[in-house]
C-alpha positions in Angstrom: 11.9 -14.7 9.5 8.2 -14.7 9.8 6.1 -17.4 11.2 2.5 -18.1 10.2 -0.1 -20.1 11.9 -2.8 -22.0 10.0 -5.6 -23.8 11.8 -7.4 -26.7 10.0 -10.8 -26.6 11.6 -14.4 -26.0 10.7 -14.9 -23.4 13.5 -14.6 -19.8 12.3 -14.0 -18.5 15.8 -10.6 -20.0 16.3 -8.1 -17.8 18.0 -5.2 -20.2 18.0 -3.8 -19.3 14.5 -3.6 -16.3 12.2 -5.5 -18.0 9.5 -7.9 -20.9 9.3 -9.0 -23.4 6.6 -12.2 -25.2 6.4 -10.6 -28.0 4.4 -8.7 -30.8 6.1 -5.6 -30.3 4.0 -2.7 -27.9 3.8 -3.5 -26.9 0.2 -4.5 -23.5 1.4 -0.8 -22.6 2.0 -0.2 -22.0 -1.7 -3.1 -19.4 -1.8 -1.9 -17.8 1.4 1.7 -17.4 0.1 0.4 -15.9 -3.1 -1.7 -13.5 -1.2 1.1 -12.5 1.1 3.5 -11.9 -1.9 0.8 -9.8 -3.6 0.3 -7.8 -0.4 4.1 -7.2 0.0 4.4 -6.1 -3.7 1.5 -3.6 -3.2 3.1 -2.2 -0.1 6.4 -1.7 -1.9 4.6 0.1 -4.8 2.7 2.3 -2.4 5.9 3.1 -0.4 7.7 4.1 -3.7 4.7 6.2 -4.7 4.6 8.1 -1.4 8.4 8.8 -1.5 8.2 10.0 -5.1 5.2 12.3 -4.2 7.1 13.8 -1.3 10.3 14.3 -3.4 8.3 16.0 -6.2 6.4 18.3 -3.7 9.5 19.2 -1.7 11.5 19.8 -4.9 8.9 22.1 -6.4 8.4 24.0 -3.1 12.2 24.5 -2.9 12.3 25.7 -6.5 9.6 28.3 -5.7 11.3 29.3 -2.5 14.5 30.0 -4.4 12.5 32.8 -6.2 10.8 33.9 -2.9 7.5 32.3 -3.9 5.3 29.8 -2.3 2.4 27.6 -3.2 -1.1 28.9 -2.3 -3.7 26.6 -0.8 -5.4 26.2 -4.2 -2.1 25.2 -5.8 -1.4 22.6 -3.2 -5.0 21.3 -3.9 -4.4 21.1 -7.6 -1.0 19.5 -7.1 -2.7 16.8 -4.9 -5.4 16.3 -7.6 -2.9 15.9 -10.5 0.0 14.2 -8.8 -1.8 12.0 -6.3 -5.5 11.4 -7.1 -5.1 10.7 -10.9 -2.2 8.2 -10.6 -4.0 6.5 -7.7 -7.1 6.1 -9.8 -5.1 4.7 -12.7 -3.2 2.3 -10.5 -6.4 1.0 -8.8 -7.9 -2.1 -10.4 
């Protein structure tokens, strides 16, 4: 269980709570919960992407090592461009 502190004050330099609201109501909690859920979903997607990238790279390296071959530095670079950079650019909004 996680606890969250919200300070309802007009002073930006408040160190008592994690977040602050300049309004005198707790209506900011809805926005804060939505932002937290979106952050959690993004973290899960990034974790899955990193695991998938590692599995693909390890699998292809093991496949080549079976035939006594190995990736060159340029092939690793192209792999990173194709399998990492392009999907990251497509995922980004």
